[in-house]
N, C-alpha and C positions, 0 to 999 in steps of 0.2 A: 396747475398749468394755466397760464394767462391766455385770454382770447386774442386773436390776431387783430381785432378791431373792437371798439367799444359797442358797436352795433351788431357784432357777429353773434349768432346764436350757437349755443352749445349743442352738439349732436354726437351720438355714439357712432362708432364705425359699424357698417353693415355686417362685417364678418364676425362681430362680437354679439350681435343681436340674434342669438340662437333660438330664442323662444318667443320673440316678438312677432306680432302680425305686421306684415309689410304694408307700407302706406299705398294708397291708390291715387294716381295722378288724375286730375280732372281739368288740367289746363288745355290739353289738346283734344279736340273733338274728332278730327279725322285727318288723315294724311292724303295729300294730292300729289300725284306724279305728273308733271307737265313736260311737254316737248317744245324746245325753242330752236328755231332755225336762224341762220345768219341774216342780218338785216340787209345785206347786199350780195350780189353774185360773188361767189368765192373764187379766189385766184391764189395759186401757190406763190406768187410774187408780191402779194399785198396782204395787209392785215385782215384778219377775220374777226368780226364783231357780232356780239349777241346783246340783245336787250331783254331784261327780265323784269316784268312789272309784278307788283304784289299789292293786294288790298290792305287796308289798315288793320284788319284782324288776322292777317296772315304773316307767317315768318318764313324766311328762306333758309333751308338747311343745306349749306354747301357740302356738308360731309356726305350727303347722299346723292351728289350730282356725278354724272358721268359724261364723258365726251365721246361721241361716235363720229368716226371718219370713214369715208369711202374714197379711195384714192386710185389713181391710174399711173402706171409707169410705162413709158414708151421709149424703146431703145432703137438706135440706128447705128450703122457702121460709118465711120468717117470716110472710108474709101468707096462708099455707095454700093458695096457688094451685097449679095443676098444674105439675109440673116438665117442662122440655123438655131435649133433649139439649145444646143450646147453653149451658144453665146450668152445665155442668161446666167451661166455660172460665173461670168465676169462682172456681175452686179451683186454686191454683197451689202446687205443692210447692217447697220451698227446695232449693238445691244441696246435694250431699252428704247426701241425704235420710236414709239409714239411720243415720248417725252423729248426725244431728240429733234423732233420736227420743228419745235418752236424755240426761238431765242429769247423771247420775252412774253410774259403774260401779265396783263394789268386788269385790275378790278376797280371800277368806280361806282360809288353809291351816291346817287343824286348829284352827279357831276363832280364829286370829290374823290380823289384817289385814296383808296384804303389799302391797296396792295400792289406792288410791282415786283414780280419775280423774274430773275434772270438766271442764266446758266441752268436751264431746265433739265439738262441731262444728268448732271453730276449727282445732285442730292437724291433724286429718285432711284438712280442705279445703286448707290451705296446703301440706301434704306432697304431696297429689295434684296440685294445680294447678302447683306449681313443680318437683316431683321426678319425676313419672311421665311416661313417654313417651306419644306420641299413640296408639301401638298398644295400650298398657296401658289408657289411658282409654277406648278404643273397644271393648275386649274384656272381661276379667274385672272391671275396676273399674266398668264400667257396671252391674253387678248391684246396686250399692248406691244407684243413682240412681233417681229417679222424675221424669224430665223432663216427661213428659206423661201425665197419669193415664189418659186414654182409650186411649193407645197401649200401655201396659204391662199392661193388665188381660186376664184370661182369662175372666171372667164379668162380665156387666154387665146392668143394667136401668136404668130411668129414674132410680132413686134410689140404687142401690148399685153400687160398684165393688170388686172384689177384685184383689189383686196380691201378688206375692211378691218378697222381697229376700234377698240372700245376700252375705256378705262377712266379712272379718276385722275384729274389733274393734281399734280403733286405741289400743293400750295399750303401755306400755314393755315389759311381759313378753311380748307377742306379737311384738316386733321384736328380741329378743335371742337369741343362739345358745346358750341354756342351757335345760336341761329342769328341771322340778320333780321333786324326789326322790319315789320311790315310797313306798307305805304310808301316804300322807296323804290327807285328804279336802279337796277343793277346793270352796269355795262361791262361786259367781258370782252377783252381785246387780246387776240393772239397774233403775234408777229412771227411768221415762218422763218426758219433757217434756210441758208443756201443748201441745195441738194448735196453739195460736196461734203457737208457736215454729217449727214446721216446715211449716205450711200458711198461705198467704195467701188469705183468703176474702173475696169481695166483700160489700159491704153488702146485706143482705136475705136472705142465705143462712145456714143453720146446718149445722154439720158434726159428725158423731159418728164417732169412731175406735174400732175394735175389733181386738184381736189374736186371730186365729183359731188359729194354732199357731206 
């Protein structure tokens, strides 16, 4: 069997090395988990941007990144009458809610675009629906959903509901086993969708969406 490249080394498959002593990696000294906040005040009607800086001896592993969102939904009646608790049944979130929030996600490394993903809802939904196990859907993958607004909130009043979401962005770079080289500045830009895309609202109701953090 020929090598795929003249500089490629020959290596056995790990599943065939039944009696060999596994190798020890010495490339990584330690892992650091850092928190990055948006560079400007967030607004549901404008793009959200993050800047991630790294030292020359550090690598950025996008596969281990997660996005946390805290949001607020405010509803009102068009006829200005008093709201009732059952009015919230007229506000239905779509499936795969967190990924449906954004119409485009861009990643720039040192001011050069390396990824621009659109149609954020379609691919994550199909991957999750067909590829994830039942246990995964009922555990960590449920953090990106908002199946029932009243059930997922931790603060509520007659007109306001707050909730939080957390999950990994469904991008090619977050699913590959490769790190981004250190010493570069990564800019992550998320462009929100119109609320009509991710919320089904009954006639007679108006909805206002706010990103809290």
